[in-house]
C-alpha angles and dihedrals in degrees: 000000000000125000113237095190139289113340095004134097120203119201126194119193130188105206113223094201134040123272087248091062091047091050090051093050089050089050091243130127113252089244093054092048090049091052090051091052091046093051092048090048093048092056092046098248095120138017118212123199110168107293093347116097122188124192108195094193124018089190094057092045092050092055098044115118120205116223 
């Protein structure tokens, strides 16, 4: 875990399986999971680079409400 500054926690993950496998394990279609990742990325809550996922602020992500 990396520290992104006072009061924030940054988390970087290297996924060991594809996003398709993760979607399946979450009982989501791959398309739905992709839309979720895209929405979170658009609002700056995650950064996706291949199988590397970075969450700049766990606090902000934990309070995000999907519409």
